[in-house]
PAVEXVO-641593 format. One line per 10 residues: their letters; for each residue x, y, z of N, C-alpha, C, CB. Coordinates in nm, 2 decimals, padded with zeros to 4 digits, m for minus. Glycine has a CB too. Example, Ala and Ser with C-alpha at 12.3 -4.5 7.8 and 13.67 -1.06 7.14 Angstrom:
# residues 2
AS> 01.32:m00.57:00.78:01.23:m00.45:00.78:01.32:m00.33:00.78:01.13:m00.45:00.90 ~ 01.28:m00.22:00.71:01.37:m00.11:00.71:01.29:00.00:00.79:01.41:m00.06:00.57
***
This chain:
# residues 145
MRYLKMLLLV> 09.28:12.16:09.80:09.24:12.05:09.72:09.15:11.95:09.81:09.36:11.98:09.66 ~ 09.20:11.93:09.93:09.13:11.84:10.02:08.99:11.89:10.05:09.20:11.82:10.15 ~ 08.97:12.02:10.07:08.84:12.08:10.09:08.75:12.07:09.97:08.86:12.23:10.14 ~ 08.81:12.09:09.85:08.73:12.08:09.73:08.68:11.94:09.71:08.82:12.12:09.61 ~ 08.76:11.84:09.74:08.71:11.70:09.73:08.60:11.67:09.83:08.83:11.60:09.76 ~ 08.62:11.72:09.95:08.52:11.70:10.06:08.38:11.77:10.01:08.56:11.76:10.19 ~ 08.39:11.89:09.96:08.28:11.96:09.91:08.21:11.88:09.80:08.31:12.10:09.86 ~ 08.28:11.83:09.71:08.23:11.75:09.60:08.16:11.63:09.65:08.34:11.71:09.50 ~ 08.22:11.56:09.75:08.16:11.44:09.81:08.03:11.48:09.88:08.25:11.38:09.91 ~ 08.02:11.59:09.95:07.90:11.63:10.02:07.79:11.66:09.92:07.92:11.76:10.11
VLVLLALIFF> 07.82:11.73:09.81:07.73:11.76:09.70:07.67:11.63:09.64:07.79:11.85:09.59 ~ 07.76:11.53:09.62:07.72:11.40:09.56:07.63:11.33:09.65:07.85:11.31:09.53 ~ 07.65:11.32:09.78:07.57:11.26:09.88:07.43:11.33:09.89:07.63:11.25:10.02 ~ 07.43:11.46:09.88:07.31:11.54:09.89:07.22:11.51:09.76:07.34:11.69:09.89 ~ 07.29:11.50:09.65:07.21:11.47:09.52:07.15:11.33:09.53:07.30:11.48:09.40 ~ 07.23:11.23:09.59:07.18:11.10:09.60:07.06:11.09:09.70:07.29:11.00:09.65 ~ 07.07:11.17:09.81:06.95:11.17:09.90:06.83:11.23:09.83:06.99:11.25:10.03 ~ 06.85:11.34:09.76:06.74:11.40:09.69:06.68:11.31:09.59:06.78:11.53:09.62 ~ 06.76:11.23:09.52:06.71:11.13:09.42:06.63:11.02:09.49:06.83:11.06:09.35 ~ 06.68:10.98:09.60:06.60:10.87:09.68:06.47:10.93:09.73:06.68:10.82:09.79
FQNQDKLSQD> 06.47:11.05:09.78:06.34:11.10:09.84:06.24:11.14:09.73:06.37:11.23:09.92 ~ 06.29:11.19:09.62:06.19:11.22:09.51:06.14:11.10:09.44:06.26:11.31:09.41 ~ 06.21:10.99:09.44:06.16:10.87:09.37:06.13:10.75:09.46:06.27:10.82:09.27 ~ 06.09:10.79:09.58:06.07:10.69:09.69:05.96:10.59:09.65:06.03:10.76:09.82 ~ 05.85:10.63:09.59:05.75:10.53:09.55:05.79:10.44:09.44:05.62:10.60:09.51 ~ 05.87:10.48:09.35:05.92:10.40:09.24:06.03:10.31:09.29:05.96:10.48:09.12 ~ 06.12:10.36:09.37:06.23:10.28:09.42:06.19:10.17:09.52:06.33:10.37:09.48 ~ 06.07:10.19:09.58:06.03:10.09:09.68:05.95:09.97:09.62:05.94:10.16:09.79 ~ 05.94:09.97:09.49:05.87:09.86:09.42:05.97:09.73:09.44:05.85:09.89:09.28 ~ 05.90:09.62:09.45:05.98:09.50:09.46:06.04:09.45:09.33:05.90:09.38:09.52
LVLSLNLFFI> 06.15:09.39:09.33:06.22:09.35:09.21:06.27:09.21:09.24:06.33:09.44:09.16 ~ 06.26:09.12:09.14:06.31:08.98:09.16:06.42:08.96:09.06:06.19:08.87:09.13 ~ 06.54:08.93:09.11:06.65:08.91:09.02:06.66:08.76:08.99:06.78:08.95:09.09 ~ 06.71:08.73:08.87:06.72:08.59:08.83:06.85:08.57:08.75:06.60:08.55:08.73 ~ 06.90:08.45:08.76:07.03:08.41:08.70:07.00:08.28:08.63:07.15:08.41:08.80 ~ 07.02:08.27:08.50:06.99:08.15:08.43:07.11:08.12:08.34:06.86:08.16:08.34 ~ 07.20:08.03:08.39:07.31:07.98:08.31:07.28:07.85:08.25:07.44:07.97:08.40 ~ 07.34:07.81:08.15:07.31:07.69:08.07:07.34:07.56:08.15:07.39:07.68:07.94 ~ 07.44:07.56:08.23:07.49:07.43:08.29:07.44:07.42:08.44:07.64:07.42:08.29 ~ 07.37:07.52:08.49:07.32:07.50:08.63:07.17:07.55:08.62:07.40:07.59:08.73
PAMTSFPLPF> 07.09:07.50:08.72:06.95:07.54:08.72:06.93:07.69:08.74:06.87:07.46:08.82 ~ 06.82:07.74:08.70:06.79:07.88:08.71:06.78:07.92:08.86:06.67:07.92:08.63 ~ 06.83:08.04:08.89:06.82:08.09:09.03:06.74:08.22:09.03:06.96:08.10:09.10 ~ 06.66:08.24:09.13:06.59:08.36:09.14:06.60:08.41:09.29:06.44:08.35:09.10 ~ 06.60:08.54:09.31:06.60:08.59:09.45:06.46:08.62:09.50:06.69:08.72:09.45 ~ 06.45:08.63:09.63:06.32:08.67:09.68:06.30:08.82:09.65:06.31:08.64:09.83 ~ 06.18:08.87:09.65:06.15:09.01:09.61:06.23:09.11:09.70:06.00:09.04:09.61 ~ 06.30:09.20:09.63:06.38:09.30:09.70:06.34:09.44:09.66:06.53:09.28:09.68 ~ 06.33:09.53:09.75:06.30:09.67:09.70:06.41:09.72:09.61:06.28:09.77:09.82 ~ 06.38:09.80:09.51:06.47:09.85:09.41:06.58:09.93:09.48:06.40:09.92:09.30
YFIIIAAFFL> 06.55:10.01:09.57:06.64:10.10:09.64:06.75:10.02:09.71:06.58:10.19:09.74 ~ 06.71:09.90:09.76:06.81:09.81:09.83:06.91:09.76:09.73:06.74:09.69:09.89 ~ 06.87:09.73:09.61:06.96:09.69:09.50:07.06:09.80:09.47:06.89:09.63:09.38 ~ 07.01:09.92:09.46:07.09:10.04:09.42:07.19:10.06:09.53:07.01:10.16:09.40 ~ 07.15:10.06:09.66:07.24:10.08:09.77:07.34:09.97:09.78:07.16:10.10:09.90 ~ 07.30:09.84:09.76:07.39:09.73:09.77:07.50:09.74:09.66:07.32:09.60:09.76 ~ 07.46:09.78:09.54:07.55:09.80:09.43:07.65:09.91:09.46:07.48:09.83:09.30 ~ 07.60:10.02:09.52:07.69:10.13:09.56:07.79:10.08:09.66:07.61:10.25:09.62 ~ 07.75:10.01:09.77:07.84:09.97:09.87:07.94:09.86:09.82:07.76:09.91:09.99 ~ 07.89:09.78:09.73:07.98:09.68:09.67:08.09:09.75:09.59:07.90:09.58:09.58
GAVLSLAIHV> 08.05:09.85:09.51:08.15:09.93:09.44:08.25:10.00:09.53:08.08:10.03:09.35 ~ 08.20:10.05:09.64:08.28:10.12:09.74:08.38:10.02:09.80:08.20:10.19:09.85 ~ 08.33:09.90:09.83:08.42:09.80:09.90:08.53:09.76:09.80:08.34:09.68:09.95 ~ 08.49:09.73:09.67:08.58:09.69:09.57:08.69:09.80:09.54:08.51:09.66:09.44 ~ 08.64:09.93:09.53:08.74:10.03:09.51:08.83:10.05:09.63:08.67:10.17:09.48 ~ 08.78:10.03:09.75:08.87:10.04:09.87:08.97:09.93:09.87:08.78:10.03:09.99 ~ 08.93:09.81:09.83:09.02:09.69:09.82:09.13:09.72:09.72:08.94:09.56:09.79 ~ 09.09:09.78:09.60:09.19:09.81:09.50:09.29:09.91:09.55:09.12:09.85:09.37 ~ 09.23:10.01:09.62:09.32:10.12:09.68:09.41:10.06:09.78:09.23:10.23:09.74 ~ 09.36:09.98:09.87:09.45:09.92:09.97:09.56:09.83:09.90:09.37:09.83:10.07
WDKVHLSARL> 09.52:09.75:09.80:09.62:09.67:09.73:09.73:09.76:09.67:09.55:09.58:09.63 ~ 09.69:09.87:09.61:09.78:09.96:09.54:09.87:10.02:09.65:09.71:10.06:09.46 ~ 09.81:10.06:09.76:09.89:10.12:09.87:10.00:10.02:09.92:09.80:10.17:09.98 ~ 09.96:09.90:09.94:10.05:09.80:10.00:10.16:09.77:09.89:09.97:09.66:10.03 ~ 10.12:09.76:09.77:10.22:09.74:09.66:10.32:09.85:09.65:10.15:09.72:09.52 ~ 10.27:09.97:09.66:10.36:10.09:09.65:10.45:10.10:09.78:10.28:10.22:09.64 ~ 10.40:10.06:09.89:10.48:10.06:10.02:10.59:09.96:10.01:10.39:10.03:10.14 ~ 10.55:09.84:09.95:10.66:09.74:09.94:10.77:09.78:09.84:10.59:09.61:09.89 ~ 10.73:09.85:09.73:10.83:09.90:09.64:10.91:10.01:09.70:10.76:09.95:09.51 ~ 10.85:10.09:09.78:10.92:10.20:09.85:11.02:10.14:09.95:10.83:10.29:09.93
MKNKWRIASL> 10.98:10.04:10.03:11.08:09.98:10.12:11.19:09.91:10.05:11.00:09.88:10.21 ~ 11.16:09.84:09.94:11.27:09.78:09.86:11.36:09.88:09.80:11.20:09.69:09.74 ~ 11.31:09.99:09.75:11.40:10.09:09.70:11.48:10.16:09.81:11.32:10.20:09.62 ~ 11.42:10.18:09.93:11.49:10.24:10.04:11.61:10.15:10.08:11.40:10.27:10.16 ~ 11.58:10.02:10.08:11.69:09.92:10.12:11.80:09.93:10.01:11.63:09.78:10.13 ~ 11.76:09.94:09.89:11.86:09.94:09.78:11.94:10.07:09.79:11.79:09.93:09.64 ~ 11.88:10.18:09.82:11.95:10.31:09.83:12.05:10.30:09.95:11.85:10.42:09.86 ~ 12.00:10.24:10.06:12.09:10.23:10.18:12.21:10.14:10.14:12.01:10.17:10.30 ~ 12.19:10.03:10.07:12.30:09.94:10.03:12.39:10.02:09.94:12.24:09.82:09.96 ~ 12.34:10.09:09.84:12.43:10.17:09.75:12.51:10.28:09.83:12.35:10.23:09.64
EREVDKLQKK> 12.44:10.34:09.93:12.51:10.44:10.00:12.62:10.38:10.09:12.41:10.52:10.10 ~ 12.60:10.26:10.14:12.71:10.19:10.21:12.82:10.16:10.12:12.66:10.06:10.28 ~ 12.79:10.12:10.00:12.90:10.09:09.90:12.97:10.21:09.86:12.83:10.02:09.78 ~ 12.90:10.32:09.85:12.97:10.45:09.81:13.06:10.49:09.93:12.87:10.56:09.78 ~ 13.02:10.48:10.05:13.10:10.52:10.17:13.23:10.43:10.17:13.02:10.50:10.30 ~ 13.21:10.30:10.14:13.32:10.21:10.14:13.42:10.25:10.04:13.27:10.06:10.12 ~ 13.37:10.28:09.92:13.46:10.31:09.81:13.53:10.45:09.83:13.38:10.32:09.67 ~ 13.46:10.54:09.90:13.52:10.67:09.93:13.63:10.65:10.03:13.41:10.77:09.98 ~ 13.61:10.57:10.13:13.72:10.54:10.23:13.84:10.48:10.16:13.66:10.45:10.34 ~ 13.81:10.38:10.07:13.92:10.32:10.00:13.99:10.42:09.91:13.86:10.20:09.91
LEDESSRNAF> 13.92:10.51:09.84:13.98:10.61:09.76:14.06:10.71:09.85:13.87:10.69:09.68 ~ 14.01:10.75:09.96:14.09:10.83:10.05:14.21:10.77:10.10:14.00:10.88:10.17 ~ 14.20:10.64:10.14:14.32:10.57:10.18:14.43:10.56:10.07:14.28:10.43:10.23 ~ 14.38:10.53:09.95:14.48:10.52:09.84:14.53:10.66:09.80:14.41:10.46:09.71 ~ 14.45:10.76:09.81:14.51:10.89:09.78:14.60:10.94:09.88:14.39:11.00:09.76 ~ 14.57:10.91:10.01:14.67:10.95:10.12:14.80:10.87:10.11:14.61:10.93:10.26 ~ 14.78:10.74:10.07:14.90:10.66:10.05:14.99:10.71:09.93:14.86:10.51:10.03 ~ 14.92:10.74:09.82:14.99:10.79:09.71:15.05:10.93:09.74:14.89:10.81:09.59 ~ 14.99:11.01:09.81:15.05:11.14:09.85:15.17:11.12:09.94:14.94:11.23:09.92 ~ 15.16:11.02:10.03:15.27:10.99:10.12:15.39:10.94:10.03:15.23:10.89:10.22
LRTTQANTHD> 15.36:10.85:09.94:15.47:10.79:09.86:15.53:10.90:09.77:15.41:10.68:09.77 ~ 15.45:10.99:09.72:15.50:11.10:09.63:15.59:11.19:09.72:15.39:11.18:09.57 ~ 15.55:11.22:09.84:15.64:11.31:09.92:15.76:11.23:09.96:15.56:11.36:10.05 ~ 15.75:11.11:09.99:15.87:11.03:10.03:15.96:11.02:09.91:15.83:10.89:10.08 ~ 15.91:10.99:09.79:16.00:10.98:09.67:16.06:11.12:09.64:15.92:10.93:09.55 ~ 15.98:11.22:09.66:16.04:11.36:09.63:16.15:11.39:09.74:15.93:11.47:09.64 ~ 16.13:11.35:09.86:16.23:11.38:09.96:16.36:11.30:09.94:16.18:11.34:10.10 ~ 16.34:11.17:09.90:16.46:11.09:09.87:16.53:11.14:09.74:16.43:10.94:09.85 ~ 16.45:11.19:09.65:16.51:11.24:09.53:16.58:11.37:09.56:16.40:11.27:09.42 ~ 16.52:11.46:09.64:16.59:11.58:09.68:16.71:11.56:09.76:16.49:11.67:09.77
DKKFSDTTKK> 16.71:11.45:09.85:16.83:11.42:09.93:16.94:11.37:09.84:16.80:11.31:10.03 ~ 16.91:11.29:09.73:17.01:11.25:09.64:17.07:11.37:09.56:16.95:11.15:09.54 ~ 16.98:11.46:09.52:17.03:11.58:09.46:17.12:11.66:09.55:16.91:11.67:09.41 ~ 17.08:11.67:09.67:17.15:11.75:09.77:17.29:11.69:09.79:17.08:11.77:09.90 ~ 17.29:11.55:09.81:17.42:11.49:09.84:17.51:11.49:09.71:17.39:11.34:09.88 ~ 17.45:11.48:09.59:17.53:11.49:09.47:17.59:11.63:09.46:17.44:11.45:09.35 ~ 17.51:11.73:09.49:17.56:11.87:09.47:17.66:11.90:09.58:17.44:11.97:09.48 ~ 17.65:11.85:09.70:17.75:11.88:09.80:17.88:11.80:09.77:17.69:11.83:09.94 ~ 17.87:11.68:09.71:17.99:11.61:09.67:18.07:11.69:09.56:17.96:11.47:09.63 ~ 17.99:11.74:09.47:18.06:11.81:09.36:18.11:11.94:09.40:17.96:11.83:09.24
DHPPDNVAAS> 18.04:12.02:09.48:18.08:12.15:09.53:18.20:12.14:09.63:17.97:12.22:09.59 ~ 18.19:12.04:09.72:18.30:12.03:09.82:18.36:11.89:09.81:18.24:12.06:09.96 ~ 18.47:11.88:09.74:18.53:11.75:09.74:18.59:11.72:09.88:18.64:11.74:09.63 ~ 18.58:11.59:09.92:18.63:11.56:10.05:18.78:11.59:10.07:18.61:11.41:10.08 ~ 18.82:11.65:10.18:18.96:11.68:10.21:19.02:11.55:10.25:18.97:11.78:10.32 ~ 19.15:11.54:10.22:19.23:11.42:10.27:19.25:11.43:10.42:19.37:11.42:10.19 ~ 19.18:11.34:10.48:19.18:11.34:10.62:19.29:11.24:10.67:19.04:11.31:10.68 ~ 19.37:11.29:10.76:19.48:11.20:10.81:19.43:11.12:10.93:19.60:11.28:10.85 ~ 19.32:11.14:10.98:19.28:11.07:11.10:19.23:10.93:11.05:19.16:11.14:11.17 ~ 19.26:10.83:11.14:19.22:10.70:11.11:19.07:10.67:11.14:19.31:10.60:11.19
DPDRS> 19.02:10.57:11.08:18.88:10.54:11.10:18.86:10.47:11.23:18.82:10.46:10.98 ~ 18.78:10.51:11.32:18.77:10.45:11.45:18.71:10.31:11.44:18.69:10.54:11.54 ~ 18.63:10.29:11.34:18.56:10.16:11.33:18.65:10.05:11.28:18.44:10.17:11.23 ~ 18.76:10.08:11.22:18.85:09.98:11.16:18.97:09.95:11.25:18.91:10.03:11.03 ~ 18.97:10.00:11.37:19.08:09.97:11.45:19.09:09.83:11.50:19.08:10.06:11.57
***
């Protein structure tokens, strides 16, 4: 695509050069420009060759289109940086929330295992008491002596 654009530009410049060479006598005639507004006195330019006016208009159009392109590029770059900053901020928030979720899930898993272990211990102690009633032990309690 880049080569196609370059080829098109070369053809356009070539056609412009042919236009200027073929119409050189007509384009070299002098032209006087005038501006007459109601509230200021009339202004006229000194005699300029017609080709100079065409070339000046072309370069003025090129400079204006370049300025618009640069403005658009700067605007898009600013939007890109703003969106990159927003994405980074949202990614930091996601990381923070994932850490918080992992901490809560590990804490909940720990609590579930702890509760299950205490519940199993209670079941085990209840079943051992029912299955094996304590024997009457004649020995005295050493702590109560």
